N, C-alpha and C positions, 0 to 999 in steps of 0.2 A: 270679778274687780276691777278689769282694765275698764269693762264698759261702764262701769260708779265713777273712773275717775273721766272718763270722754265724757261721761253725762256733766262733768263739774266744772269742763273746759267749756261744754256751749252753752253755759247760763242754766240758774236755778228757775226758772218758769214762774211760778209765781213767789216764790222768794224776795223777800223785802229787805232791798238796798240795804245795807249794816250802818247804823250812826257812825261808823267808827272804825275804818279797818285799817288793816296792817299787808305787809309782802314779804313775804321769806323765801328762803330757796333751799330744796334740800337738793343734795348732790352727792355723789359715789365716783371710787374709781377702782379700774380694774389694773395690777399691776402686774410689776416680772418677779416682782418679791417681795419681801416683809420690811425690808433697811429703805427707810425714805430719805437714805443719804447715796447709796448706791444704786438701788433701784430704782425702775424707772413708769412711766402711766404711761398703761397701751389702751385705756381706754376713759373715757372723762363724759359724767352727764350728771345735766344741773336741771330741775321743775322749779319753776317760779310759780307762787300761790298765795295765793290772799286770804286773809284769815279776818271775822269779827273782833276787834277786842273786847268786847261788849259780855259776848258768852262764848269765847274762844274755839265756835267753831271754823273750822275751815271752809271756805265758799268755795274758789275753783280752781283751778287751772291757769296761770296767764300766758305761760309760754314752756319749751323744753329746747333743749339743747343738749344734745349725743354725739361724740367725736371719736373713731380710734386716734392713736398718735402712735406712730414708729418709733418704737425703741434704737438705739444705736447699736445694741446687740442683740442677736436671737431671745427672744422669749425660753427661758428654759422648761423642761420639759415637765416641773414640778408645777410652776403656776399655770401651763395651758391645760394640768390635766383637773383647777379649780375653776377656770373660770372658760376653757375652752377655746380662745382668743390666739389663735394661730399669725406667725409671721407673715403667712398673705393675706389675712385678714385687715392686717392694720399697715400694709408695703404701701406707701408713697402719701401715708395718713397726716396731716399737723390738723394739732388745735387752733380754732380761730380766736383769736386774740380778740378782737371786735365783739364776738357774740359772747365770749363771755363776763366782757369787762357790759356789755347792754344789762346783762341778767343781773350780773355781781350789782350794780348801780342801783337798783331798785328794792334792792332788796337790804330789808331793816338787819337782820340775821339770818347766819346758815344751819342750816342739820344736816346731820348727820348720823348715819346707825353707825355707830363707833367711830366718833370724831377724833378719837388720839389717835388711828390710824390713817385717816383723810384729811387731816390739818396739815400735815409735813408735808407729805404729796402735791394736795392744790393751794397751799404754799408755794409749792416749787413752780408747778406748774404759770399757778395765776398769783403772784407776789402781795396786791391788795387787799386778795382774799384775809392774808395774814391779821387783817387790820380791822376785818370783821368780827362781830360778837357771835362765838360757836356754840350750840347748843347739841348735847347728843340723847337722839333718843333712845339707848340702850342703854349709860349711866345715869342722867337723868330721869329716868322716869322706874320708879320701884315695882319691878315686874313681880317680882319676889313676892311683895308685898301684896300684888293683885291674883297671888295663887298661881304664877309659870315659873316650871323648873327652871326657867331657861330662858335667856333674853337674848339669843341669838334671833335674829333677824326674822329668817329660814323657819326652825322653831315657834316662833310666834305667829306668822304667818300661816301654819300649817293648824296652830290652834285655834287663829280666828277665822278657819275656814276658808282664808286667800289664794286665790287660784294664783302660781305664779310658777307660770313655763318657761322661765330663762332665770334662772336663781345662780346667784353670782354673774350676771352680767351689769353694767353700771344702770341704762335706764332701766332697768327692773325691777334692779333692788330701790330705785328712787321713787319708782311709783308704787314700789310694795311698804316702805316705810311711809308716805304720803297714805296710801290706805289703811295702815297700820290705827296711823295718827284720828281714823275718821271712824273707827269702831267703834268707839267708846266716848261722850265727850270728854271724861274724866284724864284721859291721855293726852289730850290738845291743852287742857286749862293744867297738867300738873310741870310739862314741858314750859309752857309760858311763864309759871309761877318761878319758875329758873329764873327768868328772864328779867320777872319786874324785883325778885329778892338782893339785881344786882344791882341796882337803882338807877337802871337806864330806862330812857323814856325813849318816846315815838320817835320815829327821826322829821325834822322838817323839812 
């Protein structure tokens, strides 16, 4: 999977330049818990990518950002058991608002696999993200209709034979989400149709 995505970032060889391309960003966070008001982000990742508006295909990865973030309190044992991030790993780390702005400013919309969870956390650490249009690859693609028993990211990755060496880590989950969207063209088309249904147009 990651070899495929790395290949995307280096260009597509004989691929013809799309006549109408857009840019979007996939985001993911790891946190100290499930409460977006009291819990904190301990890892954030964003992968900026381009796509062809004509055929809905993802073209390539443009930029990536991943960083740890030291919370005000120690990471609870229950949270560490999920993502494996320790207090030592995040010590002294802070999110770079300039890097986040550079990526979000280029994106026409935000993609998350479970936007209901990610949106409030990301909006807290980078408030301008709250003004962006968000799409959820978990709920806005009908995975059950496509024959899958679960819409969880790790389940879908396994069902599509995607190798995920670091499950429940922010950058790995971003890349897994993007790889999942490239598995079948109908997935990205279905997600983008949700965007078109809102009446939004490409940013100028």
